[in-house]
SEVOMAR-307605 format. One record per residue (C-alpha): x negated, y, z. Coordinates in steps of 0.5 Angstrom, whole numbers, plus 500, padded with zeros to 3 digits. Each point is the difference from the previous one (the first is absolute). Layout:
<nodes>
<node xx="X" yy="Y" zz="Z"/>
...
</nodes>
This chain:
<nodes>
<node xx="528" yy="469" zz="448"/>
<node xx="503" yy="506" zz="500"/>
<node xx="498" yy="505" zz="506"/>
<node xx="503" yy="506" zz="503"/>
<node xx="495" yy="506" zz="499"/>
<node xx="500" yy="505" zz="505"/>
<node xx="503" yy="504" zz="506"/>
<node xx="498" yy="507" zz="504"/>
<node xx="500" yy="502" zz="507"/>
<node xx="502" yy="506" zz="504"/>
<node xx="495" yy="505" zz="502"/>
<node xx="498" yy="503" zz="508"/>
<node xx="503" yy="506" zz="500"/>
<node xx="496" yy="507" zz="500"/>
<node xx="499" yy="504" zz="505"/>
<node xx="505" yy="506" zz="498"/>
<node xx="500" yy="503" zz="507"/>
<node xx="493" yy="501" zz="500"/>
<node xx="500" yy="505" zz="494"/>
<node xx="502" yy="507" zz="500"/>
<node xx="499" yy="506" zz="496"/>
<node xx="496" yy="506" zz="503"/>
<node xx="504" yy="506" zz="497"/>
<node xx="507" yy="502" zz="497"/>
<node xx="503" yy="501" zz="508"/>
<node xx="496" yy="504" zz="503"/>
<node xx="504" yy="506" zz="498"/>
<node xx="507" yy="498" zz="501"/>
<node xx="498" yy="498" zz="507"/>
<node xx="498" yy="507" zz="501"/>
<node xx="506" yy="504" zz="497"/>
<node xx="505" yy="495" zz="504"/>
<node xx="496" yy="501" zz="507"/>
<node xx="501" yy="508" zz="499"/>
<node xx="507" yy="500" zz="498"/>
<node xx="501" yy="496" zz="507"/>
<node xx="497" yy="506" zz="504"/>
<node xx="504" yy="505" zz="496"/>
<node xx="506" yy="496" zz="502"/>
<node xx="498" yy="500" zz="507"/>
<node xx="503" yy="508" zz="502"/>
<node xx="504" yy="498" zz="506"/>
<node xx="495" yy="498" zz="506"/>
<node xx="506" yy="497" zz="504"/>
<node xx="498" yy="494" zz="500"/>
<node xx="492" yy="498" zz="501"/>
<node xx="499" yy="495" zz="494"/>
<node xx="492" yy="497" zz="498"/>
<node xx="501" yy="502" zz="492"/>
<node xx="493" yy="497" zz="500"/>
<node xx="502" yy="494" zz="501"/>
<node xx="507" yy="501" zz="495"/>
<node xx="494" yy="502" zz="494"/>
<node xx="496" yy="494" zz="503"/>
<node xx="506" yy="496" zz="498"/>
<node xx="501" yy="503" zz="493"/>
<node xx="493" yy="499" zz="498"/>
<node xx="500" yy="492" zz="502"/>
<node xx="507" yy="500" zz="496"/>
<node xx="498" yy="504" zz="494"/>
<node xx="493" yy="495" zz="500"/>
<node xx="503" yy="494" zz="500"/>
<node xx="504" yy="502" zz="494"/>
<node xx="494" yy="502" zz="497"/>
<node xx="497" yy="495" zz="501"/>
<node xx="506" yy="495" zz="497"/>
<node xx="502" yy="505" zz="495"/>
<node xx="493" yy="502" zz="496"/>
<node xx="496" yy="494" zz="501"/>
<node xx="506" yy="495" zz="498"/>
<node xx="501" yy="504" zz="494"/>
<node xx="493" yy="501" zz="498"/>
<node xx="499" yy="493" zz="499"/>
<node xx="507" yy="497" zz="499"/>
<node xx="498" yy="497" zz="492"/>
<node xx="494" yy="497" zz="504"/>
<node xx="504" yy="497" zz="505"/>
<node xx="506" yy="497" zz="496"/>
<node xx="495" yy="496" zz="497"/>
<node xx="498" yy="497" zz="507"/>
<node xx="506" yy="499" zz="502"/>
<node xx="502" yy="496" zz="494"/>
<node xx="494" yy="496" zz="501"/>
<node xx="503" yy="498" zz="507"/>
<node xx="505" yy="496" zz="496"/>
<node xx="498" yy="492" zz="501"/>
<node xx="502" yy="496" zz="496"/>
<node xx="498" yy="495" zz="494"/>
<node xx="498" yy="499" zz="493"/>
<node xx="505" yy="495" zz="497"/>
<node xx="499" yy="498" zz="493"/>
<node xx="503" yy="504" zz="496"/>
<node xx="504" yy="505" zz="505"/>
<node xx="495" yy="503" zz="504"/>
<node xx="500" yy="506" zz="503"/>
<node xx="492" yy="502" zz="501"/>
<node xx="494" yy="496" zz="502"/>
<node xx="494" yy="499" zz="505"/>
<node xx="493" yy="498" zz="499"/>
<node xx="499" yy="494" zz="502"/>
<node xx="493" yy="500" zz="500"/>
<node xx="500" yy="507" zz="503"/>
<node xx="504" yy="504" zz="505"/>
<node xx="502" yy="507" zz="497"/>
<node xx="501" yy="503" zz="507"/>
<node xx="492" yy="498" zz="502"/>
<node xx="497" yy="507" zz="499"/>
<node xx="505" yy="504" zz="505"/>
<node xx="495" yy="496" zz="505"/>
<node xx="493" yy="499" zz="502"/>
<node xx="496" yy="497" zz="505"/>
<node xx="498" yy="505" zz="506"/>
<node xx="496" yy="497" zz="506"/>
<node xx="495" yy="505" zz="502"/>
<node xx="499" yy="502" zz="507"/>
<node xx="502" yy="507" zz="502"/>
<node xx="495" yy="506" zz="503"/>
<node xx="504" yy="498" zz="507"/>
<node xx="497" yy="493" zz="499"/>
<node xx="494" yy="500" zz="506"/>
<node xx="494" yy="497" zz="497"/>
<node xx="498" yy="493" zz="505"/>
<node xx="497" yy="499" zz="505"/>
<node xx="493" yy="498" zz="499"/>
<node xx="497" yy="493" zz="502"/>
<node xx="497" yy="503" zz="507"/>
<node xx="506" yy="504" zz="502"/>
<node xx="505" yy="495" zz="498"/>
<node xx="504" yy="495" zz="506"/>
<node xx="496" yy="494" zz="497"/>
<node xx="500" yy="496" zz="494"/>
<node xx="506" yy="496" zz="497"/>
<node xx="499" yy="493" zz="497"/>
<node xx="506" yy="497" zz="495"/>
<node xx="501" yy="494" zz="497"/>
<node xx="505" yy="501" zz="494"/>
<node xx="504" yy="493" zz="499"/>
<node xx="503" yy="497" zz="494"/>
<node xx="498" yy="501" zz="492"/>
<node xx="497" yy="505" zz="497"/>
<node xx="506" yy="505" zz="499"/>
<node xx="502" yy="498" zz="507"/>
<node xx="493" yy="502" zz="503"/>
<node xx="501" yy="507" zz="496"/>
<node xx="506" yy="501" zz="505"/>
<node xx="497" yy="499" zz="505"/>
<node xx="493" yy="504" zz="499"/>
<node xx="504" yy="506" zz="498"/>
<node xx="503" yy="499" zz="506"/>
<node xx="494" yy="499" zz="504"/>
<node xx="497" yy="507" zz="498"/>
<node xx="506" yy="503" zz="503"/>
<node xx="500" yy="497" zz="506"/>
<node xx="493" yy="502" zz="501"/>
<node xx="502" yy="507" zz="499"/>
<node xx="505" yy="499" zz="505"/>
<node xx="496" yy="498" zz="505"/>
<node xx="494" yy="505" zz="497"/>
<node xx="497" yy="493" zz="500"/>
<node xx="493" yy="498" zz="496"/>
<node xx="502" yy="496" zz="495"/>
<node xx="495" yy="494" zz="498"/>
<node xx="502" yy="498" zz="493"/>
<node xx="506" yy="494" zz="501"/>
<node xx="499" yy="493" zz="500"/>
<node xx="504" yy="496" zz="495"/>
<node xx="503" yy="493" zz="501"/>
<node xx="496" yy="493" zz="499"/>
<node xx="505" yy="495" zz="503"/>
<node xx="506" yy="502" zz="496"/>
<node xx="504" yy="497" zz="495"/>
<node xx="496" yy="502" zz="495"/>
<node xx="494" yy="497" zz="503"/>
<node xx="495" yy="506" zz="496"/>
<node xx="493" yy="502" zz="504"/>
<node xx="500" yy="506" zz="497"/>
<node xx="497" yy="506" zz="504"/>
<node xx="502" yy="507" zz="500"/>
<node xx="494" yy="502" zz="496"/>
<node xx="501" yy="494" zz="495"/>
<node xx="507" yy="503" zz="497"/>
<node xx="500" yy="508" zz="502"/>
<node xx="495" yy="505" zz="499"/>
<node xx="498" yy="501" zz="507"/>
<node xx="496" yy="506" zz="500"/>
<node xx="505" yy="504" zz="496"/>
<node xx="505" yy="497" zz="506"/>
<node xx="496" yy="504" zz="505"/>
<node xx="499" yy="506" zz="495"/>
<node xx="506" yy="502" zz="498"/>
<node xx="504" yy="499" zz="507"/>
<node xx="494" yy="504" zz="504"/>
<node xx="504" yy="506" zz="501"/>
<node xx="505" yy="496" zz="503"/>
<node xx="497" yy="494" zz="504"/>
<node xx="494" yy="499" zz="502"/>
<node xx="498" yy="493" zz="497"/>
<node xx="494" yy="496" zz="501"/>
<node xx="498" yy="493" zz="497"/>
<node xx="498" yy="497" zz="507"/>
<node xx="500" yy="501" zz="508"/>
<node xx="493" yy="501" zz="501"/>
<node xx="496" yy="495" zz="503"/>
<node xx="497" yy="505" zz="506"/>
<node xx="507" yy="501" zz="502"/>
<node xx="502" yy="493" zz="500"/>
<node xx="495" yy="498" zz="504"/>
<node xx="501" yy="505" zz="505"/>
<node xx="508" yy="497" zz="501"/>
<node xx="501" yy="496" zz="505"/>
<node xx="506" yy="497" zz="497"/>
<node xx="501" yy="497" zz="493"/>
<node xx="505" yy="504" zz="496"/>
<node xx="507" yy="501" zz="503"/>
<node xx="505" yy="496" zz="495"/>
<node xx="507" yy="501" zz="500"/>
<node xx="507" yy="500" zz="494"/>
<node xx="504" yy="506" zz="500"/>
<node xx="507" yy="499" zz="499"/>
<node xx="502" yy="500" zz="493"/>
<node xx="502" yy="507" zz="497"/>
<node xx="498" yy="503" zz="507"/>
<node xx="501" yy="508" zz="500"/>
<node xx="494" yy="504" zz="501"/>
<node xx="503" yy="502" zz="508"/>
<node xx="499" yy="492" zz="500"/>
<node xx="492" yy="501" zz="498"/>
<node xx="500" yy="506" zz="504"/>
<node xx="503" yy="497" zz="507"/>
<node xx="498" yy="493" zz="500"/>
<node xx="493" yy="500" zz="495"/>
<node xx="497" yy="506" zz="501"/>
<node xx="498" yy="498" zz="508"/>
<node xx="497" yy="494" zz="498"/>
<node xx="496" yy="503" zz="495"/>
<node xx="497" yy="506" zz="505"/>
<node xx="500" yy="494" zz="505"/>
<node xx="496" yy="495" zz="496"/>
<node xx="497" yy="504" zz="494"/>
<node xx="501" yy="494" zz="495"/>
<node xx="506" yy="498" zz="498"/>
<node xx="502" yy="495" zz="495"/>
<node xx="507" yy="499" zz="497"/>
<node xx="502" yy="494" zz="497"/>
<node xx="504" yy="497" zz="495"/>
<node xx="502" yy="508" zz="498"/>
<node xx="505" yy="499" zz="494"/>
<node xx="506" yy="506" zz="501"/>
<node xx="498" yy="501" zz="507"/>
<node xx="502" yy="507" zz="499"/>
<node xx="506" yy="504" zz="499"/>
<node xx="504" yy="501" zz="494"/>
<node xx="502" yy="506" zz="501"/>
<node xx="495" yy="506" zz="503"/>
<node xx="497" yy="507" zz="500"/>
<node xx="499" yy="502" zz="493"/>
<node xx="493" yy="502" zz="501"/>
<node xx="498" yy="493" zz="501"/>
<node xx="505" yy="497" zz="495"/>
<node xx="495" yy="504" zz="495"/>
<node xx="494" yy="496" zz="503"/>
<node xx="503" yy="494" zz="499"/>
<node xx="501" yy="502" zz="493"/>
<node xx="492" yy="503" zz="499"/>
<node xx="498" yy="493" zz="503"/>
<node xx="504" yy="495" zz="496"/>
<node xx="500" yy="504" zz="493"/>
<node xx="493" yy="504" zz="501"/>
<node xx="495" yy="497" zz="504"/>
<node xx="502" yy="492" zz="499"/>
<node xx="496" yy="500" zz="493"/>
<node xx="498" yy="494" zz="498"/>
<node xx="492" yy="497" zz="500"/>
<node xx="497" yy="502" zz="493"/>
<node xx="500" yy="492" zz="497"/>
<node xx="507" yy="500" zz="501"/>
<node xx="503" yy="506" zz="498"/>
<node xx="495" yy="500" zz="494"/>
<node xx="503" yy="493" zz="498"/>
<node xx="507" yy="502" zz="501"/>
<node xx="499" yy="506" zz="496"/>
<node xx="497" yy="496" zz="494"/>
<node xx="507" yy="495" zz="500"/>
<node xx="504" yy="506" zz="500"/>
<node xx="496" yy="502" zz="494"/>
<node xx="501" yy="494" zz="497"/>
<node xx="507" yy="500" zz="501"/>
<node xx="500" yy="507" zz="497"/>
<node xx="496" yy="498" zz="493"/>
<node xx="506" yy="496" zz="499"/>
<node xx="506" yy="503" zz="501"/>
<node xx="501" yy="507" zz="502"/>
<node xx="504" yy="500" zz="506"/>
<node xx="502" yy="493" zz="505"/>
<node xx="503" yy="497" zz="505"/>
<node xx="496" yy="497" zz="506"/>
<node xx="506" yy="495" zz="504"/>
<node xx="498" yy="498" zz="507"/>
<node xx="503" yy="493" zz="500"/>
<node xx="499" yy="498" zz="507"/>
<node xx="502" yy="493" zz="499"/>
<node xx="495" yy="497" zz="504"/>
<node xx="501" yy="494" zz="504"/>
<node xx="500" yy="503" zz="507"/>
<node xx="505" yy="505" zz="498"/>
<node xx="504" yy="495" zz="497"/>
<node xx="499" yy="495" zz="507"/>
<node xx="502" yy="507" zz="504"/>
<node xx="506" yy="502" zz="497"/>
<node xx="504" yy="494" zz="500"/>
<node xx="503" yy="500" zz="494"/>
<node xx="501" yy="494" zz="494"/>
<node xx="497" yy="502" zz="493"/>
<node xx="503" yy="494" zz="496"/>
<node xx="493" yy="495" zz="501"/>
<node xx="504" yy="494" zz="503"/>
<node xx="498" yy="496" zz="506"/>
<node xx="492" yy="501" zz="499"/>
<node xx="501" yy="508" zz="500"/>
<node xx="504" yy="499" zz="507"/>
<node xx="495" yy="495" zz="502"/>
<node xx="495" yy="504" zz="499"/>
<node xx="502" yy="507" zz="502"/>
<node xx="503" yy="497" zz="506"/>
<node xx="493" yy="497" zz="502"/>
<node xx="497" yy="507" zz="499"/>
<node xx="506" yy="504" zz="504"/>
<node xx="498" yy="495" zz="506"/>
<node xx="494" yy="505" zz="501"/>
<node xx="505" yy="505" zz="504"/>
<node xx="503" yy="497" zz="506"/>
<node xx="505" yy="505" zz="501"/>
<node xx="503" yy="499" zz="493"/>
<node xx="507" yy="497" zz="500"/>
<node xx="503" yy="495" zz="494"/>
<node xx="505" yy="505" zz="496"/>
<node xx="505" yy="499" zz="494"/>
<node xx="495" yy="501" zz="494"/>
<node xx="507" yy="502" zz="496"/>
<node xx="502" yy="505" zz="505"/>
<node xx="494" yy="503" zz="500"/>
<node xx="500" yy="502" zz="493"/>
<node xx="507" yy="502" zz="500"/>
<node xx="498" yy="505" zz="505"/>
<node xx="494" yy="502" zz="496"/>
<node xx="495" yy="497" zz="505"/>
<node xx="496" yy="496" zz="494"/>
<node xx="494" yy="503" zz="496"/>
<node xx="503" yy="499" zz="492"/>
<node xx="496" yy="494" zz="496"/>
<node xx="496" yy="503" zz="495"/>
<node xx="505" yy="498" zz="495"/>
<node xx="505" yy="505" zz="503"/>
<node xx="495" yy="505" zz="500"/>
<node xx="499" yy="500" zz="493"/>
<node xx="507" yy="500" zz="499"/>
<node xx="501" yy="507" zz="504"/>
<node xx="495" yy="503" zz="496"/>
<node xx="503" yy="498" zz="494"/>
<node xx="506" yy="502" zz="502"/>
<node xx="498" yy="507" zz="502"/>
<node xx="498" yy="501" zz="493"/>
<node xx="492" yy="497" zz="500"/>
<node xx="500" yy="497" zz="493"/>
<node xx="496" yy="493" zz="498"/>
<node xx="494" yy="504" zz="498"/>
<node xx="498" yy="503" zz="506"/>
<node xx="494" yy="498" zz="504"/>
<node xx="500" yy="498" zz="506"/>
<node xx="495" yy="499" zz="506"/>
<node xx="501" yy="494" zz="505"/>
<node xx="497" yy="502" zz="507"/>
<node xx="501" yy="494" zz="504"/>
<node xx="496" yy="495" zz="504"/>
<node xx="501" yy="492" zz="499"/>
<node xx="507" yy="499" zz="497"/>
<node xx="505" yy="495" zz="502"/>
<node xx="501" yy="495" zz="495"/>
<node xx="495" yy="503" zz="496"/>
<node xx="501" yy="500" zz="492"/>
<node xx="507" yy="498" zz="500"/>
<node xx="502" yy="504" zz="504"/>
<node xx="497" yy="506" zz="497"/>
<node xx="502" yy="497" zz="492"/>
<node xx="507" yy="503" zz="500"/>
<node xx="496" yy="508" zz="502"/>
<node xx="495" yy="499" zz="494"/>
<node xx="506" yy="498" zz="496"/>
<node xx="503" yy="506" zz="502"/>
<node xx="494" yy="505" zz="499"/>
<node xx="495" yy="496" zz="496"/>
<node xx="495" yy="506" zz="501"/>
<node xx="498" yy="497" zz="506"/>
<node xx="493" yy="501" zz="504"/>
<node xx="497" yy="499" zz="507"/>
<node xx="493" yy="502" zz="503"/>
<node xx="499" yy="493" zz="498"/>
<node xx="500" yy="500" zz="493"/>
<node xx="497" yy="508" zz="499"/>
<node xx="494" yy="499" zz="505"/>
<node xx="498" yy="493" zz="498"/>
<node xx="493" yy="498" zz="503"/>
<node xx="499" yy="508" zz="503"/>
<node xx="506" yy="497" zz="505"/>
<node xx="495" yy="494" zz="503"/>
<node xx="497" yy="504" zz="506"/>
<node xx="506" yy="503" zz="503"/>
<node xx="504" yy="493" zz="499"/>
<node xx="498" yy="497" zz="507"/>
<node xx="503" yy="506" zz="503"/>
<node xx="508" yy="501" zz="500"/>
<node xx="500" yy="507" zz="502"/>
<node xx="494" yy="504" zz="495"/>
<node xx="505" yy="495" zz="495"/>
<node xx="507" yy="504" zz="502"/>
<node xx="495" yy="506" zz="500"/>
<node xx="499" yy="500" zz="492"/>
<node xx="508" yy="498" zz="499"/>
<node xx="501" yy="507" zz="505"/>
<node xx="496" yy="504" zz="496"/>
<node xx="503" yy="497" zz="493"/>
<node xx="507" yy="501" zz="503"/>
<node xx="499" yy="506" zz="502"/>
<node xx="497" yy="503" zz="493"/>
<node xx="506" yy="497" zz="497"/>
<node xx="506" yy="504" zz="496"/>
<node xx="506" yy="496" zz="504"/>
<node xx="498" yy="496" zz="506"/>
<node xx="505" yy="495" zz="502"/>
<node xx="500" yy="496" zz="507"/>
<node xx="503" yy="493" zz="501"/>
<node xx="502" yy="501" zz="508"/>
<node xx="499" yy="507" zz="505"/>
<node xx="493" yy="496" zz="503"/>
<node xx="494" yy="505" zz="502"/>
<node xx="498" yy="500" zz="493"/>
<node xx="506" yy="502" zz="497"/>
<node xx="501" yy="506" zz="505"/>
<node xx="493" yy="502" zz="500"/>
<node xx="500" yy="501" zz="493"/>
<node xx="507" yy="503" zz="499"/>
<node xx="498" yy="505" zz="506"/>
<node xx="493" yy="502" zz="496"/>
<node xx="503" yy="500" zz="493"/>
<node xx="506" yy="505" zz="502"/>
<node xx="494" yy="504" zz="504"/>
<node xx="496" yy="500" zz="493"/>
<node xx="505" yy="503" zz="496"/>
<node xx="507" yy="495" zz="501"/>
<node xx="498" yy="495" zz="495"/>
<node xx="505" yy="494" zz="497"/>
<node xx="501" yy="496" zz="506"/>
<node xx="505" yy="495" zz="499"/>
<node xx="502" yy="495" zz="506"/>
<node xx="506" yy="496" zz="499"/>
<node xx="507" yy="501" zz="504"/>
<node xx="499" yy="492" zz="502"/>
<node xx="507" yy="501" zz="504"/>
<node xx="504" yy="501" zz="494"/>
<node xx="495" yy="497" zz="495"/>
<node xx="500" yy="493" zz="504"/>
<node xx="507" yy="498" zz="500"/>
<node xx="500" yy="503" zz="492"/>
<node xx="494" yy="495" zz="499"/>
<node xx="505" yy="495" zz="502"/>
<node xx="505" yy="501" zz="496"/>
<node xx="496" yy="502" zz="494"/>
<node xx="502" yy="494" zz="495"/>
<node xx="508" yy="502" zz="501"/>
<node xx="499" yy="506" zz="497"/>
<node xx="497" yy="503" zz="493"/>
<node xx="494" yy="504" zz="500"/>
<node xx="503" yy="507" zz="498"/>
<node xx="504" yy="499" zz="507"/>
<node xx="494" yy="498" zz="503"/>
<node xx="496" yy="505" zz="498"/>
<node xx="506" yy="505" zz="501"/>
<node xx="499" yy="498" zz="508"/>
<node xx="493" yy="500" zz="501"/>
<node xx="499" yy="507" zz="498"/>
<node xx="506" yy="502" zz="504"/>
<node xx="497" yy="496" zz="506"/>
<node xx="493" yy="503" zz="500"/>
<node xx="502" yy="507" zz="500"/>
<node xx="497" yy="503" zz="506"/>
<node xx="494" yy="494" zz="500"/>
<node xx="496" yy="504" zz="493"/>
<node xx="495" yy="505" zz="504"/>
<node xx="504" yy="506" zz="499"/>
<node xx="498" yy="505" zz="504"/>
<node xx="507" yy="501" zz="503"/>
<node xx="498" yy="493" zz="503"/>
<node xx="496" yy="503" zz="505"/>
<node xx="504" yy="503" zz="506"/>
<node xx="496" yy="502" zz="507"/>
<node xx="501" yy="493" zz="505"/>
<node xx="501" yy="496" zz="495"/>
<node xx="497" yy="493" zz="500"/>
<node xx="492" yy="499" zz="502"/>
<node xx="496" yy="507" zz="499"/>
<node xx="494" yy="496" zz="496"/>
<node xx="506" yy="499" zz="495"/>
<node xx="503" yy="506" zz="501"/>
<node xx="495" yy="506" zz="501"/>
<node xx="505" yy="505" zz="500"/>
<node xx="496" yy="505" zz="505"/>
<node xx="495" yy="499" zz="494"/>
<node xx="504" yy="503" zz="494"/>
<node xx="501" yy="506" zz="498"/>
<node xx="505" yy="504" zz="495"/>
<node xx="497" yy="504" zz="495"/>
<node xx="502" yy="508" zz="500"/>
<node xx="506" yy="500" zz="496"/>
<node xx="497" yy="505" zz="495"/>
<node xx="494" yy="495" zz="499"/>
<node xx="505" yy="495" zz="497"/>
<node xx="505" yy="505" zz="496"/>
<node xx="494" yy="501" zz="496"/>
<node xx="496" yy="494" zz="500"/>
<node xx="507" yy="496" zz="497"/>
<node xx="501" yy="506" zz="495"/>
<node xx="494" yy="498" zz="498"/>
<node xx="500" yy="493" zz="499"/>
<node xx="503" yy="499" zz="493"/>
<node xx="506" yy="494" zz="503"/>
<node xx="503" yy="507" zz="503"/>
<node xx="502" yy="503" zz="494"/>
<node xx="502" yy="493" zz="497"/>
<node xx="504" yy="499" zz="506"/>
<node xx="503" yy="493" zz="501"/>
<node xx="499" yy="497" zz="492"/>
<node xx="500" yy="493" zz="502"/>
<node xx="497" yy="494" zz="503"/>
<node xx="493" yy="502" zz="502"/>
<node xx="496" yy="493" zz="500"/>
</nodes>
C-alpha cells in the first residue's frame, strides 16, 4: 500500500530579547547627552537633564538591540522562520520533510536538574522532624511517581525518609520490595545532599515509642502548604508517620527547586538493580544487532485496561461478558455507551489501529518494532494484523528466552525490562496516557527529546471508525494532520501543561543560541537543507 512520507513541526522561538551587543552605541549615547546639556542655556525652568539623557540612552539601547542583533543573524533566523511552517510531504508535492525518527529541534534543549547553590543541605537524621514512612501504590510506574514525590515531601517536612514500601495488594499482585527492583544504596547516596534517607527506622527508636506509627492518607495533589499545616504537626508530635496510598499526592505545580528534586529522583536516583538493568540492555543490544533503529510500542491492551475503559473492540458477546465481569471490580464505575466513548476518543486503539497509524505516518513495512506489554486481550488473534503490517515484531519473551524465567513471577520486574528497552528505543509509541506512557514520555524529553508518539485519540478514534469509507491516501493524510502536536516535539512543552512527570518543564533548559548555531553548521544536514524525506 502506498504511504505518505513525512511532515514537520514548528520550533520553539529563541529568546532574542536576552541577547545584546556590548559595543556600537556607547559613544553615540555620550554625544547625545552632551548635545542636550549644551542646548540648555536658559535657566528659567529647572529640568532634570539626567532624566532626559537616561530616557534617550534607554531608547537608543533598545534600537541598538533590535537592529544590531537582528541584522547580524538575519540569515540564520530566516532559515529558522522557514522551518516553523507546519505541513506534510504529500506524495509528489512536499515542501519540506521532518525526520519521523528524530526531532530536528531536539538539540536546542537539554535536561537540567542540578541543585542550585542556594539549595540548603538536608538536616541530619538526629535533627530531623521525624521519620516518614511511605506506602507507594499501584504498578511500577505509578510507584515511581509516588517515590519521586515522597522524596520531595520529606524535603518539605525536614523529615528523614525511610525507603518507601511498594504495594503488594494491587491488581498486579507483585510482592517485590524496593530492594528487589531498585538499587537502594545508589538511591540513598545519590540523594544524600537533598534528603536524609534510611533503610528502616532504628529498632531502638521503635521500642521506645509509646504508640505505633500514626497512619494517614493525604488528599491527591496536595500543595506544600498542606503538608506544612496538616502533616508536619503530627510528624513532630508522633516522631514516626506513615502516608498510605501515596501516588499523585503532591501538587503538580510547586517551586522550581523542588521540581528539579523530582527530576533528580526519577531520572537519576531510581536506578534498576543490576540483574534487571543487564537483561534490559541485552535486549536493546539484540534489537540493535538486527536493525540500526527500532520502535518500541506500549500497547496497553490488557483486559483490566479495556474493562476499565468501558469500550467495545469487536469481540462480540464473549468480549462484552468477559470485560463486563472484570469491570465489576470497580464499584464506582457506571455503564457507558461504548460507541459514544470511542467517538469521544476515550478508548485505546487496538494493536491493528496502532499499526495503521504508524504506517500512515511513514514507517515502512520493514521497520523493527519491540512490543512492550503484559497480557494482550485476545492473544495472537488480536496481534495478527499488527504483525502483518510489521513482520519484524519482537517482545521480551522472544528475545530473552530462558533468561527471562527468573523474572516471570514478578510483573513489576517484567515491566522494568520493558521500561529499559522502551527508553532506549529510537521511537516510543504509547497507546494511552497511563502511568508508563507519562513517565517514559517525561524521561525521553529530559534525555534529549527522543521521538515519542502519543495517538491523538480524540481525533483518531472517530477516524478509525470511518476508515473503510476512504482510500489509503486520504486516511494517511488525515492521520498526519491529527497527529500534529502529538509527536514529542520540543514545542509541545509548556509550563503547567499536563502532569509534571510527563512534561518536566522545570528540568528542560534551552541551549545558548550560539552553541546551537555552531552545532547546526557542523551538521551535514545544515548545508543540505530540506532536500527530501528522511527515514
